Residue frames as qw, qx, qy, qz and C-alpha x, y, z in Angstrom:
[[0.000, 0.888, 0.460, 0.000, 0.00, 0.00, 0.00],
 [0.399, 0.127, 0.000, 0.908, 1.19, 3.50, -0.82],
 [0.099, -0.868, -0.458, 0.163, -0.19, 6.68, 0.71],
 [0.417, 0.317, 0.091, 0.847, 0.70, 10.09, -0.72],
 [0.206, -0.790, -0.425, 0.392, 0.22, 13.21, 1.39],
 [0.388, 0.443, 0.246, 0.770, 0.16, 16.49, -0.50],
 [0.002, -0.229, 0.153, -0.961, -0.82, 20.10, 0.18],
 [0.533, -0.246, 0.099, -0.804, -3.62, 20.78, 2.65],
 [0.444, -0.169, 0.827, -0.302, -3.44, 17.21, 3.90],
 [0.789, 0.338, -0.189, -0.478, -4.81, 15.82, 0.64],
 [0.435, -0.373, 0.820, -0.024, -4.19, 12.10, 0.96],
 [0.698, 0.327, -0.443, -0.457, -4.17, 9.49, -1.80],
 [0.747, -0.218, 0.610, -0.150, -4.70, 5.79, -1.20],
 [0.524, 0.532, -0.581, -0.325, -2.97, 3.41, -3.60],
 [0.769, -0.194, 0.586, -0.165, -3.52, -0.37, -3.46],
 [0.374, 0.586, -0.562, -0.449, -1.43, -1.74, -6.32],
 [0.096, 0.272, -0.955, -0.065, -1.05, -5.43, -5.59],
 [0.836, -0.089, -0.037, -0.540, -3.46, -8.33, -5.83],
 [0.697, -0.350, 0.622, -0.065, -2.92, -11.89, -4.56],
 [0.158, 0.452, -0.761, -0.437, -0.96, -13.96, -7.04],
 [0.267, 0.095, 0.956, -0.070, -3.13, -16.99, -6.39],
 [0.504, 0.602, 0.360, -0.504, -5.92, -15.24, -8.32],
 [0.442, 0.736, -0.335, -0.389, -3.82, -15.33, -11.48],
 [0.961, 0.228, -0.039, 0.154, -2.20, -17.90, -13.74],
 [0.287, -0.882, 0.364, 0.081, 1.42, -17.96, -12.63],
 [0.654, 0.587, -0.476, -0.024, 3.28, -20.41, -14.92],
 [0.890, -0.094, -0.409, 0.180, 4.18, -22.84, -12.16],
 [0.190, 0.523, -0.451, 0.698, 5.96, -20.27, -9.97],
 [0.481, -0.373, -0.743, 0.278, 5.64, -21.50, -6.36],
 [0.218, -0.715, -0.084, -0.659, 3.63, -19.17, -4.15],
 [0.605, -0.327, -0.580, 0.436, 4.41, -18.55, -0.51],
 [0.259, -0.955, -0.129, -0.067, 4.00, -15.90, 2.12],
 [0.508, 0.604, -0.374, 0.487, 7.39, -14.11, 2.22],
 [0.664, -0.352, -0.460, 0.473, 9.45, -14.42, 5.38],
 [0.249, -0.168, -0.110, 0.947, 10.25, -10.72, 5.13],
 [0.184, 0.741, 0.618, -0.187, 6.98, -8.73, 5.34],
 [0.027, 0.805, -0.093, -0.585, 8.80, -5.72, 3.87],
 [0.392, -0.052, 0.731, 0.557, 9.59, -7.62, 0.66],
 [0.349, 0.497, 0.083, -0.790, 7.92, -5.36, -1.87],
 [0.581, 0.374, -0.504, -0.518, 8.06, -7.59, -4.95],
 [0.436, -0.178, 0.847, -0.245, 6.76, -10.86, -3.61],
 [0.193, -0.051, -0.863, -0.464, 5.39, -13.75, -5.71],
 [0.028, -0.447, -0.839, 0.310, 2.53, -13.80, -3.20],
 [0.189, 0.815, 0.298, -0.459, 1.45, -10.26, -4.06],
 [0.622, 0.269, 0.465, 0.570, 1.98, -9.88, -7.78],
 [0.023, -0.726, -0.040, 0.687, 2.97, -6.41, -8.98],
 [0.176, 0.470, -0.557, -0.661, 3.92, -7.13, -12.60],
 [0.844, 0.232, -0.130, -0.467, 2.73, -9.57, -15.24],
 [0.113, 0.476, -0.872, 0.019, 5.40, -12.16, -14.37],
 [0.345, 0.018, 0.878, -0.330, 2.73, -14.43, -12.93],
 [0.193, 0.391, 0.847, 0.303, 0.46, -14.37, -15.95],
 [0.108, 0.002, -0.104, -0.989, -1.98, -11.95, -17.49],
 [0.548, -0.283, -0.515, -0.596, -5.25, -13.83, -17.02],
 [0.553, -0.360, 0.470, -0.586, -7.33, -14.70, -14.02],
 [0.099, -0.064, 0.993, -0.019, -7.68, -18.35, -13.09],
 [0.284, -0.300, -0.733, -0.541, -10.87, -19.97, -14.31],
 [0.416, -0.591, -0.683, 0.107, -12.42, -20.00, -10.85],
 [0.252, -0.507, -0.219, 0.795, -11.46, -16.39, -10.18],
 [0.289, 0.727, 0.518, 0.346, -13.57, -13.73, -11.85],
 [0.178, 0.462, -0.025, 0.869, -13.42, -9.99, -12.22],
 [0.549, -0.677, -0.216, -0.440, -16.10, -9.91, -9.55],
 [0.834, -0.434, -0.209, 0.267, -13.87, -11.67, -7.02],
 [0.565, 0.142, -0.069, 0.810, -10.97, -9.36, -7.86],
 [0.097, -0.583, -0.100, -0.800, -13.11, -6.24, -7.49],
 [0.704, -0.634, -0.248, -0.204, -14.51, -7.57, -4.21],
 [0.779, -0.169, -0.223, 0.561, -10.97, -8.08, -2.92],
 [0.293, 0.277, -0.036, 0.915, -10.10, -4.45, -3.61],
 [0.386, -0.633, -0.260, -0.619, -13.44, -3.29, -2.21],
 [0.780, -0.542, -0.303, 0.075, -12.83, -5.06, 1.10],
 [0.653, -0.093, -0.159, 0.734, -9.27, -3.80, 1.49],
 [0.078, 0.417, 0.101, 0.900, -10.32, -0.25, 0.63],
 [0.548, -0.650, -0.339, -0.403, -13.26, -0.52, 3.03],
 [0.767, -0.406, -0.323, 0.378, -10.95, -1.52, 5.88],
 [0.469, -0.021, -0.063, 0.881, -8.75, 1.51, 5.30],
 [0.056, -0.370, -0.238, -0.896, -11.36, 4.09, 4.30],
 [0.572, -0.527, -0.285, -0.560, -14.33, 3.17, 6.46],
 [0.270, -0.539, 0.632, -0.487, -12.55, 1.35, 9.29],
 [0.610, -0.101, 0.741, -0.261, -13.59, -2.25, 8.75],
 [0.447, 0.251, -0.664, -0.544, -14.49, -5.08, 6.37],
 [0.832, -0.042, 0.416, -0.366, -16.64, -8.18, 6.23],
 [0.103, -0.415, 0.835, 0.347, -14.67, -11.12, 4.80],
 [0.502, 0.103, -0.652, -0.559, -15.95, -13.79, 2.41],
 [0.343, -0.193, -0.903, 0.169, -16.92, -15.99, 5.38],
 [0.341, -0.736, -0.422, -0.404, -19.11, -13.20, 6.76],
 [0.626, -0.496, -0.333, 0.501, -16.77, -12.35, 9.66],
 [0.069, 0.973, 0.060, 0.214, -16.39, -8.66, 10.51],
 [0.689, -0.097, -0.152, 0.701, -12.94, -7.15, 11.05],
 [0.066, -0.955, -0.245, -0.152, -13.19, -3.71, 12.61],
 [0.618, -0.161, -0.103, 0.762, -10.50, -1.08, 13.04],
 [0.022, 0.971, 0.236, 0.025, -10.76, 2.61, 13.86],
 [0.592, -0.595, 0.167, 0.517, -7.00, 3.12, 13.97],
 [0.545, 0.206, 0.443, 0.681, -6.40, 4.11, 10.33],
 [0.016, -0.285, 0.008, 0.958, -6.50, 7.68, 8.97],
 [0.357, 0.588, 0.711, -0.143, -9.85, 8.82, 7.65],
 [0.195, 0.815, -0.002, -0.546, -8.99, 11.92, 5.62],
 [0.472, -0.009, 0.700, 0.536, -8.57, 10.35, 2.18],
 [0.369, 0.606, 0.023, -0.704, -9.47, 12.44, -0.83],
 [0.578, 0.533, -0.474, -0.397, -8.28, 10.15, -3.64],
 [0.765, -0.174, 0.621, -0.007, -7.93, 6.47, -4.46],
 [0.301, 0.562, -0.603, -0.480, -5.89, 5.38, -7.49],
 [0.915, 0.078, 0.249, -0.307, -7.59, 2.28, -8.89],
 [0.963, 0.165, 0.125, 0.170, -5.12, -0.55, -9.62],
 [0.403, -0.721, 0.335, 0.453, -2.11, 1.77, -9.64],
 [0.101, 0.615, -0.586, -0.518, 0.21, 0.73, -12.50],
 [0.788, 0.300, -0.286, -0.455, -1.87, -1.88, -14.32],
 [0.484, -0.367, 0.792, -0.064, -0.96, -5.19, -12.66],
 [0.617, 0.150, 0.765, 0.110, -0.65, -8.07, -15.11],
 [0.039, -0.184, 0.499, 0.846, -0.73, -5.66, -18.04],
 [0.361, 0.551, 0.706, -0.260, -4.50, -5.52, -18.23],
 [0.220, 0.341, 0.495, 0.769, -5.84, -4.18, -21.48],
 [0.116, -0.064, 0.140, -0.981, -7.84, -0.97, -21.38],
 [0.584, -0.265, -0.450, -0.621, -11.23, -2.63, -21.95],
 [0.677, -0.303, -0.648, 0.175, -10.75, -5.00, -19.01],
 [0.296, -0.064, -0.408, 0.861, -9.44, -2.17, -16.87],
 [0.281, -0.219, -0.125, -0.926, -12.48, -0.01, -17.67],
 [0.702, -0.351, -0.528, -0.324, -14.86, -2.79, -16.59],
 [0.636, -0.220, -0.566, 0.476, -12.80, -3.37, -13.43],
 [0.095, 0.156, -0.205, 0.962, -12.80, 0.36, -12.62],
 [0.531, -0.331, -0.222, -0.747, -16.59, 0.38, -12.55],
 [0.796, -0.282, -0.532, -0.064, -16.76, -2.85, -10.59],
 [0.522, -0.063, -0.497, 0.691, -14.19, -1.73, -8.00],
 [0.137, -0.265, 0.073, -0.952, -16.01, 1.59, -7.61],
 [0.699, -0.349, -0.308, -0.543, -19.24, -0.26, -6.87],
 [0.785, -0.159, -0.561, 0.210, -17.48, -2.78, -4.63],
 [0.271, 0.160, -0.435, 0.844, -15.91, -0.11, -2.43],
 [0.425, -0.285, 0.031, -0.859, -19.36, 1.32, -1.76],
 [0.825, -0.221, -0.403, -0.329, -20.98, -2.08, -1.17],
 [0.724, -0.048, -0.562, 0.397, -18.24, -3.42, 1.08],
 [0.114, 0.223, -0.368, 0.896, -18.03, -0.18, 3.07],
 [0.588, -0.316, -0.078, -0.741, -21.79, -0.24, 3.71],
 [0.861, -0.177, -0.473, -0.056, -21.55, -3.87, 4.85],
 [0.544, 0.064, -0.517, 0.658, -18.67, -3.01, 7.18],
 [0.162, -0.338, 0.175, -0.910, -20.52, 0.04, 8.51],
 [0.761, -0.336, -0.212, -0.513, -23.46, -2.15, 9.52],
 [0.872, -0.111, -0.447, 0.164, -21.29, -4.89, 11.02],
 [0.572, -0.008, -0.370, 0.732, -18.88, -2.61, 12.86],
 [0.173, -0.877, -0.409, 0.182, -21.21, 0.31, 13.65],
 [0.515, -0.052, 0.147, 0.843, -18.97, 2.69, 11.72],
 [0.104, 0.866, 0.317, -0.372, -19.51, 6.39, 11.22],
 [0.220, -0.571, 0.414, 0.674, -16.87, 7.06, 8.56],
 [0.578, 0.412, 0.671, 0.215, -18.87, 6.05, 5.50],
 [0.247, 0.935, 0.112, -0.229, -18.89, 9.69, 4.34],
 [0.290, -0.616, 0.570, 0.460, -15.21, 9.27, 3.45],
 [0.446, 0.145, 0.816, 0.340, -16.23, 6.77, 0.76],
 [0.326, 0.796, 0.503, -0.077, -19.01, 9.04, -0.54],
 [0.058, 0.953, -0.113, -0.274, -16.58, 11.92, -1.08],
 [0.639, -0.330, 0.543, 0.433, -13.75, 9.81, -2.52],
 [0.476, 0.728, -0.279, -0.407, -12.29, 10.80, -5.91],
 [0.904, 0.024, 0.396, 0.159, -11.36, 7.76, -8.01],
 [0.039, 0.759, -0.480, -0.439, -8.08, 8.30, -9.87],
 [0.898, 0.321, 0.261, -0.148, -7.91, 6.37, -13.14],
 [0.877, 0.420, 0.092, 0.215, -5.62, 4.62, -15.65],
 [0.417, -0.741, 0.332, 0.408, -2.11, 5.48, -14.61],
 [0.682, 0.724, -0.049, -0.085, -0.35, 6.30, -17.88],
 [0.305, -0.782, 0.508, 0.192, 3.28, 5.82, -16.85],
 [0.480, -0.218, 0.800, 0.287, 3.96, 2.55, -18.61],
 [0.594, 0.559, 0.579, -0.012, 1.32, 2.70, -21.31],
 [0.148, -0.402, 0.317, 0.846, 2.46, 5.94, -22.96],
 [0.043, 0.321, 0.801, 0.504, -0.79, 5.60, -24.89],
 [0.200, 0.134, 0.254, -0.937, -3.09, 8.57, -24.61],
 [0.504, -0.070, -0.554, -0.659, -5.72, 6.82, -26.76],
 [0.386, -0.246, -0.867, 0.198, -6.39, 4.49, -23.82],
 [0.020, 0.279, 0.447, -0.850, -7.66, 7.55, -21.98],
 [0.404, 0.096, -0.313, -0.854, -10.06, 8.27, -24.84],
 [0.517, -0.149, -0.809, -0.236, -11.46, 4.73, -24.65],
 [0.269, -0.260, -0.752, 0.543, -11.81, 4.96, -20.88],
 [0.143, 0.221, 0.210, -0.941, -13.63, 8.29, -20.95],
 [0.487, 0.049, -0.458, -0.742, -16.09, 7.03, -23.57],
 [0.645, -0.098, -0.728, -0.212, -16.86, 3.71, -21.91],
 [0.231, -0.051, -0.767, 0.597, -16.56, 4.05, -18.14],
 [0.327, -0.638, -0.601, -0.353, -19.87, 4.29, -16.29],
 [0.552, -0.762, -0.290, 0.178, -18.72, 5.56, -12.89],
 [0.586, 0.394, -0.097, 0.702, -16.11, 8.06, -13.96],
 [0.370, -0.853, -0.320, 0.180, -17.36, 11.00, -11.85],
 [0.243, 0.928, -0.160, 0.233, -14.80, 13.37, -13.44],
 [0.813, -0.498, 0.142, 0.265, -11.96, 11.48, -11.76],
 [0.024, 0.832, -0.468, -0.297, -8.41, 12.61, -12.48],
 [0.919, 0.346, -0.162, 0.094, -6.30, 10.67, -14.96],
 [0.621, -0.703, 0.277, 0.206, -3.08, 9.69, -13.22],
 [0.715, 0.600, -0.289, 0.212, 0.47, 9.70, -14.48],
 [0.726, -0.603, 0.203, 0.261, 3.65, 8.49, -12.82],
 [0.628, 0.717, -0.186, 0.237, 7.00, 9.64, -14.12],
 [0.678, -0.638, 0.238, 0.277, 10.54, 8.90, -12.98],
 [0.393, 0.802, -0.447, -0.048, 13.78, 9.97, -14.59],
 [0.951, -0.215, 0.201, 0.092, 16.19, 7.05, -14.86],
 [0.205, 0.789, -0.572, -0.089, 19.89, 6.47, -15.43],
 [0.913, 0.142, -0.383, 0.006, 22.01, 3.37, -15.99],
 [0.629, 0.096, -0.486, 0.600, 24.77, 4.29, -13.54],
 [0.423, -0.831, -0.359, 0.044, 24.14, 5.69, -10.10],
 [0.557, -0.624, 0.057, 0.545, 27.65, 7.10, -9.63],
 [0.442, 0.188, 0.398, 0.782, 28.02, 8.88, -12.98],
 [0.040, 0.617, 0.340, -0.709, 27.01, 12.48, -12.50],
 [0.075, 0.226, -0.503, -0.831, 27.11, 13.16, -16.24],
 [0.125, -0.316, -0.892, -0.297, 24.17, 10.80, -16.73],
 [0.046, -0.576, -0.623, 0.528, 22.15, 12.89, -14.30],
 [0.074, 0.359, -0.171, -0.915, 22.08, 15.69, -16.88],
 [0.152, -0.158, -0.810, -0.544, 19.76, 13.55, -19.01],
 [0.013, 0.484, 0.757, -0.440, 17.02, 14.13, -16.42],
 [0.185, 0.517, 0.060, -0.833, 16.16, 17.45, -18.06],
 [0.279, 0.201, -0.682, -0.646, 15.81, 15.89, -21.52],
 [0.142, -0.243, -0.960, 0.007, 13.66, 13.10, -20.10],
 [0.097, 0.536, 0.548, -0.635, 11.31, 15.64, -18.49],
 [0.253, 0.423, -0.275, -0.826, 11.01, 17.56, -21.77],
 [0.261, 0.026, -0.871, -0.416, 10.08, 14.31, -23.55],
 [0.048, -0.364, -0.869, 0.333, 7.58, 13.46, -20.82],
 [0.202, 0.542, 0.279, -0.766, 5.79, 16.78, -21.25],
 [0.301, 0.409, -0.452, -0.733, 5.84, 16.75, -25.07],
 [0.399, 0.094, -0.841, -0.354, 5.03, 13.10, -25.76],
 [0.217, -0.269, -0.899, 0.269, 3.10, 12.22, -22.63],
 [0.034, 0.516, 0.524, -0.677, 1.20, 15.07, -21.06],
 [0.173, 0.314, -0.276, -0.892, 0.62, 17.03, -24.29],
 [0.339, -0.078, -0.778, -0.523, -1.34, 14.37, -26.23],
 [0.231, -0.401, -0.848, 0.257, -3.25, 13.33, -23.10],
 [0.031, 0.450, 0.307, -0.838, -4.26, 16.93, -22.37],
 [0.261, 0.158, -0.467, -0.830, -5.52, 17.31, -25.96],
 [0.342, -0.242, -0.876, -0.239, -7.75, 14.24, -25.62],
 [0.172, -0.457, -0.692, 0.532, -9.12, 15.45, -22.29],
 [0.130, 0.329, 0.003, -0.935, -10.01, 18.83, -23.78],
 [0.372, 0.043, -0.633, -0.677, -11.94, 17.00, -26.49],
 [0.499, -0.238, -0.819, -0.151, -13.61, 14.23, -24.49],
 [0.557, -0.664, -0.486, 0.113, -13.87, 15.48, -20.92],
 [0.236, 0.691, -0.159, 0.665, -12.73, 19.06, -20.23],
 [0.546, -0.724, 0.132, -0.400, -13.56, 18.78, -16.52],
 [0.963, -0.195, -0.058, 0.179, -11.15, 15.86, -16.06],
 [0.115, -0.912, 0.394, 0.013, -7.73, 16.76, -14.66],
 [0.779, 0.328, -0.478, 0.238, -4.30, 15.18, -15.09],
 [0.645, -0.729, 0.183, -0.138, -2.89, 14.07, -11.75],
 [0.608, 0.482, -0.553, 0.304, 0.91, 13.62, -11.77],
 [0.689, -0.656, 0.084, -0.296, 0.97, 11.93, -8.40],
 [0.834, -0.351, 0.236, 0.355, 4.34, 10.22, -8.64],
 [0.485, 0.840, -0.101, 0.221, 7.26, 12.25, -9.93],
 [0.505, -0.772, 0.369, 0.114, 10.96, 11.96, -9.26],
 [0.357, 0.625, -0.685, -0.109, 14.10, 10.00, -10.07],
 [0.957, -0.185, 0.181, -0.131, 14.82, 6.28, -9.95],
 [0.069, 0.712, -0.694, -0.077, 18.37, 5.02, -9.71],
 [0.696, 0.153, -0.696, -0.091, 19.53, 1.46, -10.35],
 [0.450, -0.075, -0.806, 0.377, 18.79, -0.82, -7.38],
 [0.236, -0.276, 0.239, -0.901, 16.39, 1.67, -5.78],
 [0.780, -0.198, -0.046, -0.592, 13.63, -0.93, -5.46],
 [0.597, 0.166, -0.771, 0.145, 15.86, -3.82, -4.42],
 [0.724, -0.623, -0.204, -0.214, 14.87, -5.37, -1.12],
 [0.808, -0.211, -0.178, 0.520, 18.51, -5.90, -0.12],
 [0.171, -0.946, -0.003, 0.276, 20.17, -2.78, 1.33],
 [0.735, 0.286, 0.102, 0.607, 22.97, -1.17, -0.64],
 [0.326, -0.541, -0.075, 0.772, 25.11, 1.93, -0.22],
 [0.408, 0.842, 0.348, 0.066, 23.61, 4.70, -2.31],
 [0.604, 0.268, 0.045, 0.749, 26.07, 6.90, -4.19],
 [0.197, -0.849, -0.212, 0.442, 26.94, 10.36, -3.02],
 [0.550, 0.604, 0.199, 0.540, 27.69, 12.83, -5.80],
 [0.469, -0.503, -0.186, 0.701, 30.11, 15.42, -4.51],
 [0.051, 0.574, -0.129, -0.807, 29.93, 17.81, -7.46],
 [0.669, 0.594, 0.447, 0.007, 28.42, 18.26, -10.91],
 [0.423, -0.234, 0.395, 0.781, 30.54, 19.23, -13.88]]
């Protein structure tokens, strides 16, 4: 789970991972990792390494219900699991303004499947939160009512036409922002000359990424905003679970 806190305590909830056992995984053994801080675990699949299709007995409904329950626990303060047991918690923050649905497209979902899932997850969050509110006697259901759903992170797709399809076909859009993640990258962490390419990468991001997307939004949905909610640099080994000594650049030439 990722939580982003911006100006005026605007808080975004991001639930990127789904259980790998819901997906075809090409024989990769699944296990609960010994290290709970292991961010890229076969148990919680982040990429498409475990397959791009749901198992036959797992449907889009079960996947949307999973996200609805987890979001309900965080947003409303509780959930009712598939066995009907209530799990109540009032210890989590309640001032969430945004929820980015599916983050960076796990399992490389195509845009049509994502659009259906967006609607289903939107409905599931409401349904599961109402069920939890009844079971746990919760008073935070207004957080769900006011939630802005952030859609189709564009970082890896680089395909503004997917936004056009989404805007035309989604049923529960509610003028949600279209998200974009962008990180400048280099091949060598200790070569300060490579860092100068950051500026060129940002120029390309604006011209080839944000520009075409903004043009489509003006045409299809002028009220929809672009939400660049992840922006920065990513050096080699930054997401490794094993600690390493990060480089220290003493000067730029």
